[in-house]
N, C-alpha and C positions, 0 to 999 in steps of 0.2 A: 388696673387700670392706670393707663399711661394719661399723664395732662401735658398741655402745652407747655415746654420748657422756656424759662425766662432767660435771654441772654443776661450777661453781666451789664451794668449800667453805664450809660455814656455820662461821665461827671461833667462839672467845669474845669476849667483851666488850674484852678490852684490846688497846692497840697491838701489844705483843708476839705474843699470840696470833693476832691477825689478821695479822701479817706471817709468823709461821712457819707459819700454817696454808696461805695462800697460796703460800708457797715449798715447802713440802712436796708440795703439789698439782701445782705445776710440776715437781718433781723427779721424781715417780710417773711423771708424763705422758711426760716427753723418756725416761725408761730404757723404759718400756713400748714406745713407739716402735721403740727398738731391739732391746730383748728378743725373740728369734726371727726376727730379721729374716734373710734368707736370703745366703748367701756365692754367689758374689763381689759380687753387688750393694750389700750394705750396704759395701762399700768403694769402689763405683766413683762416681767423681764424675757427677754427673749434671746439673751446670751448669760454666759456665765458669771460675769461681773454685776449682774443684778440690775443693769442699765434697763430703763424703759423710757419712752418717748415722752410722759408726761413730766418725769423726774428731770430730763433734759432741761425741758422749758423752765420746770422750777429752778432749776441751778441757774439758768443764765439770767434768770429775774434777780437772783442774789448778786450775781457778778456785777451786772449794771449798776446797782444800786451801792454796792461796794465801791466800784471803782469811780463814778461819777458823782454819788452821793456821800460819800464816805463812810458808809454805814458799816459797822463792822460785823463780822460772821466768825462766831466762835468754834461752830463743827461745818465745814466746808462739805464733808461727806454726806451729812444730814441733809443737806440741800438738794441732794438728788432722790429725793422721796418728796411725793406733793401728798398734803394730809388725805385720808381716806374719805373725808366731808368735802374736798375740794372737787368741783366739777372740771371737766375739761375748758368750759368757758369763761369760769374764774379763773384758772391758771394762764389762759390765755390773755383774758383781761387783765390780769394783774403784770403779765410781761409787758403788755402794750402801754401800761400805764409807767411802767419801770422806765421804759424806752421814751416816752413823752418827757417824765422827768429828767432823765438824762438828757434828752437833746435841749432842753430849756436851759440846763446849765451849760452844754456847748453852744449854745446861741450867743452867749456872752463872751465867749472865748475869741479873742482876735489874734493872740500869740501862741503858736503850737508850742513855744518853749516854756510857756509858762506852767505854774502848778493849776493842776484842775481846781478850781473855786470849791469849797466845801461849803454849801448852804447850810444854815440853822443848825441846827443838832449833828450835822455831819462830820464837826471839826474832831479830829483825832490826836489827842497831844502825844508826842514822841513818833509819830506815824506821819511823816511828810506826806503831800498829795505827790500823785506821780506828775510828770508833765502831760500836757493835753495831747501832745504827739504820741507818747508811748501808751496814754490811756486807748487812743484810738487804735494804734495799731496791735495793743493786747486785746481789745474787744473784736477787731476782725478775726484775729489769730481764734480767739476762743470760741467765738459765735460759728466762725468756719467750720471748724473741729467738731462742734457739736451738732451743725447744720449736717455735715456728713453722716454722723450717726445717725441723726434722725432721718434722713432719706433711707437708709437701710432698714431701720425700725419700722417705718412705715409701709415700707414694699413688704415686708414680712408678715404684717399685719394684715393688709387688704390689697396688695397690688399695686397700690398708688406710687407713680412715680415722676420724676420733674421737679424743677425747682420751684 
């Protein structure tokens, strides 16, 4: 089933508005691909690598929290699987909460060259925070790459297409 395709955003004129506009566009797109996907197909690997739709969004949740909140991830490969007890709605909600928390940090950033502030326990001694510019560019790349994977996986599940 094809859905209406959403064109890329028309953002503000500043570099920060442009980067954040595209990141939020991709975040919304990837969450929409997972939201409402049927069980058990949403967890079923459709490719040899074992990648599944729910696992992609679970992984992106961890990436958001690591990049913008400074949370440590010991095993990145493990982030590609959601817990069997997690519903689709719970994984989507957790992702949206991570995005909201990341955006709250970004809302206080006025200098793209400054390091991403590490709120609360997000401080990691010996591991300096990346610049805000790098963090935004990386998250656009990471989210865009996985949004493309999600497009294909969702189409294989139930024929849904579109951003």
